[in-house]
C-alpha positions in Angstrom: 0.0 0.0 0.0 1.4 3.4 -1.0 1.1 6.6 0.9 -1.6 8.0 -1.4 -3.9 5.0 -0.8 -3.9 5.2 3.0 -6.9 6.5 4.8 -5.8 9.8 6.5 -8.2 9.1 9.4 -6.5 5.8 10.0 -3.1 7.5 10.0 -4.3 10.1 12.5 -5.7 7.4 14.8 -2.5 5.4 14.7 -0.5 8.5 15.7 -2.9 9.4 18.4 -2.7 5.9 19.9 1.1 6.1 19.9 1.2 9.5 21.6 0.9 8.4 25.3 3.5 5.7 24.7 5.9 8.2 23.2 5.4 10.4 26.2 5.9 7.5 28.6 9.1 6.2 27.1 10.8 9.4 26.0 14.3 9.5 27.6 14.2 5.8 28.4 16.5 3.0 27.1 15.3 0.1 25.0 17.6 -2.8 24.2 16.7 -4.7 21.1 18.1 -8.0 20.1 18.1 -8.2 16.3 18.2 -11.6 14.5 16.2 -14.3 12.7 14.1 -13.5 9.7 14.2 -9.8 10.5 17.9 -9.9 9.6 17.7 -11.9 6.4 14.6 -10.7 4.5 15.0 -7.4 2.7 11.6 -5.8 3.6 12.1 -6.7 7.2 15.6 -5.4 7.3 14.4 -2.0 6.0 11.5 -1.8 8.4 13.8 -2.7 11.4 16.2 0.1 10.5 13.4 2.6 10.2 11.9 1.5 13.5 15.2 2.1 15.3 15.7 5.6 13.8 12.1 6.6 14.6 12.6 5.5 18.2 15.6 7.7 18.5 13.8 10.6 16.8 11.0 10.6 19.4 13.4 10.6 22.3 13.9 6.9 23.1 17.5 5.6 23.4 17.7 2.3 21.4 20.6 0.0 21.9 20.9 -2.9 19.3 22.5 -6.2 20.0 22.7 -8.5 17.0 23.2 -12.2 16.2 24.5 -13.7 13.0 24.5 -17.5 13.2 23.4 -18.1 9.6 26.0 -15.7 8.2 28.7 -17.4 10.3 27.6 -20.8 9.0 27.6 -19.6 5.4 31.2 -18.3 5.6 32.4 -21.4 7.4 30.9 -23.5 4.6 32.7 -21.4 2.0 36.0 -21.9 3.8 35.4 -25.6 4.2 35.4 -25.4 8.0 33.0 -27.9 9.5 30.3 -26.6 11.8 29.6 -28.7 14.9 27.0 -28.1 17.6 26.6 -29.3 21.2 23.2 -28.6 22.8 22.5 -26.0 20.0 25.8 -24.1 20.6 28.5 -23.9 17.9 31.8 -25.6 18.9 34.2 -22.7 18.4 37.9 -23.5 18.0 40.5 -20.7 17.3 40.0 -21.0 13.6 36.2 -20.7 13.9 36.5 -17.8 16.3 38.4 -15.9 13.7 35.5 -16.3 11.3 33.0 -15.4 14.1 34.8 -12.1 14.7 35.0 -11.4 11.0 31.3 -12.0 10.5 29.8 -10.5 13.7 32.3 -7.7 14.3 32.7 -6.9 10.6 30.2 -7.9 8.0 27.0 -8.1 10.0 27.7 -5.3 12.4 28.7 -2.8 9.7 25.8 -3.7 7.5 23.4 -2.9 10.3 25.2 0.4 11.1 25.0 1.3 7.4 21.3 0.5 7.2 20.4 2.7 10.2 22.6 5.5 8.9 20.9 5.3 5.5 17.6 5.8 7.2 18.8 9.0 8.8 20.1 7.7 12.1 23.6 7.9 13.6 24.7 4.4 14.4 28.1 3.3 15.6 29.1 -0.4 15.6 31.2 -2.0 18.4 31.9 -5.4 19.8 32.0 -6.3 23.4 35.8 -6.1 23.2 35.7 -2.4 22.5 36.2 -0.6 25.8 36.1 -4.1 27.5 32.3 -3.7 27.5 31.6 -7.4 27.8 33.8 -9.3 30.2 33.4 -13.0 29.5 34.3 -16.4 30.9 34.5 -19.7 29.1 31.2 -21.6 29.0 31.4 -25.4 29.7 28.5 -27.5 28.6 27.2 -30.4 30.7 26.0 -33.4 28.6 24.7 -36.7 29.9 26.8 -39.6 28.7 24.7 -42.7 28.2 27.6 -44.9 29.3 28.0 -43.1 32.6 25.6 -42.1 35.4 27.2 -38.7 35.8 27.1 -36.0 33.2 30.3 -35.0 31.5 31.7 -31.5 31.0 32.3 -30.7 27.4 34.8 -28.0 26.3 33.3 -26.2 23.2 36.1 -23.7 22.8 35.6 -20.0 22.5 32.0 -20.0 23.6 31.4 -17.6 26.5 29.2 -16.6 29.3 28.8 -13.0 30.5 30.8 -12.2 33.6 30.2 -8.5 33.7 29.0 -5.6 31.5 30.6 -2.1 31.4 28.2 0.5 30.2 30.6 3.5 30.0 31.0 3.4 26.2 27.3 2.7 25.5 26.2 5.6 27.7 28.7 7.9 26.1 27.4 7.1 22.6 23.8 7.4 23.6 24.4 10.8 25.3 25.8 12.1 22.1 22.8 10.9 20.1 24.5 7.9 18.6 22.8 4.5 18.3 25.1 1.7 19.7 25.1 -1.5 17.6 26.8 -4.3 19.6 28.2 -7.6 18.3 28.1 -10.2 21.1 31.8 -10.9 21.3 33.3 -10.8 24.8 36.8 -10.9 26.2 38.3 -12.4 29.3 41.1 -11.0 31.6 43.8 -12.5 29.4 42.4 -11.0 26.2 40.9 -14.2 24.9 37.8 -13.7 22.7 34.5 -15.5 23.1 31.4 -15.9 21.0 28.3 -15.3 23.3 24.7 -15.9 22.7 23.1 -12.6 21.5 19.9 -13.1 23.6 22.1 -13.5 26.7 24.2 -10.4 25.9 21.1 -8.3 25.2 19.5 -9.3 28.5 22.7 -8.5 30.5 23.2 -5.2 28.7 19.5 -4.3 29.5 20.1 -5.2 33.2 23.3 -3.1 33.4 21.7 -0.1 31.8 18.5 -0.5 33.9 16.6 -0.4 30.6 12.9 0.3 30.3 12.5 -2.6 27.9 14.3 -5.6 26.5 13.0 -6.7 23.1 14.0 -10.1 21.7 13.1 -10.6 18.0 12.2 -14.2 17.1 10.9 -16.3 14.3 7.7 -17.2 16.2 4.6 -15.3 17.3 5.7 -15.4 20.9 5.2 -17.8 23.8 2.2 -20.0 23.1 0.1 -22.3 25.1 -0.9 -25.9 24.2 -3.8 -24.4 22.1 -1.4 -22.3 20.0 -2.6 -19.0 21.5 0.1 -16.4 22.2 0.4 -15.7 26.0 1.1 -12.1 26.9 0.8 -9.7 29.9 2.6 -12.2 32.0 4.2 -11.6 35.4 7.5 -13.2 36.3 5.7 -15.5 38.8 3.4 -16.7 36.0 6.4 -17.3 33.7 8.1 -19.3 36.5 4.9 -21.4 36.7 4.8 -22.0 32.9 8.4 -23.2 33.0 7.7 -25.5 35.9 4.6 -27.1 34.2 6.4 -27.6 30.9 4.5 -25.0 28.8 7.9 -23.3 28.1 10.2 -25.9 26.6 12.6 -26.5 23.8 14.2 -23.6 21.9 11.9 -21.1 23.6 13.2 -21.9 27.1 16.6 -20.2 26.9 15.0 -17.1 25.3 12.3 -16.9 28.0 14.9 -17.4 30.7 16.9 -14.4 29.3 13.8 -12.3 29.4 12.8 -13.5 32.8 16.3 -12.9 34.3 16.3 -9.4 32.8 13.0 -8.4 34.5 14.1 -10.0 37.8 17.3 -8.0 37.4 15.5 -4.6 37.2 14.4 -4.2 33.5 10.9 -2.9 33.6 9.6 -5.2 30.9 10.7 -7.8 28.4 9.1 -8.6 25.1 9.4 -11.7 22.9 8.2 -10.4 19.6 7.6 -11.8 16.1 10.4 -10.4 13.9 8.6 -11.8 10.8 6.0 -8.9 11.2 7.0 -5.7 9.4 7.6 -2.9 11.9 7.3 -5.3 14.8 9.3 -3.2 17.2 7.1 -0.1 16.8 3.9 -2.2 16.9 5.0 -3.6 20.3 6.1 -0.3 21.8 3.5 2.1 20.4 0.2 0.1 20.1 -2.2 -1.4 22.6 -2.2 -4.8 20.9 1.5 -5.5 20.4 2.9 -8.4 18.4 4.3 -10.9 21.0 4.7 -11.8 24.6 5.1 -9.2 27.3 6.7 -10.1 30.7 6.8 -7.7 33.7 7.5 -8.0 37.4 3.9 -6.9 38.2 0.7 -6.8 36.1 1.2 -4.4 33.2 -0.7 -1.1 33.2 -1.8 1.0 30.2 -0.3 4.4 29.9 -2.6 7.2 31.1 -5.0 8.7 28.5 -4.5 12.2 27.4 
């Protein structure tokens, strides 16, 4: 639909609905984890960049943390380097880590920065190594060995966990009206680099910044019950119960845990949103309906009417 065919009254109603949300969140920080279909389909890539720029223009401070697993896998394939996974995590030896840094810190990061800048924003790309923003430690994976009663610890190389987040660089960039775009690469005390799950980094960055919102873009509609209905407006206590009863399981479990930990760590709300929907970020922030699962510490309240 082009601009000329839109009903002006509908446009006015949309802007009017957004006004109280703009007023409520102006000056607040929103951390957005960018990945999945939203990063690979052209029309979604463009809408994401526009969403981030518009957020900045209305006074919100967006911070973008991105993934890049498919892009890493593609380059490894071209270089004839085998990709191996343990419990869904890429085994990352020194050679693979070089490729991870090239893709995340170079190709993907700079592409996102360029897209935001082309839409009129001022983005700057960094990795967690810049300014030692993300202090990492090696992550060891436990896996049950069918031949033994005890689980075994598997070393999967340069795969890390977050030990600490420094916000100095992020806050300096935001204060000067730049949009930080962060690649999830951390560093330990000896200078060794680690590839870290982007959802985890986004959640820890949101906690460290005491962000208003954490938004995790996914390739699903949100957290769903057994009937296929999207669950939203959940409190942390309700999410804990859904984990305990098995409603949250499989690939959604680590994502929900990231969101849950962030809210318990002081982030006002976390959102698991459908990145396959154009302008999903704006729809979740500025409309009553939203496009995913909202998690808060206490029952969510609507912004006051004008």
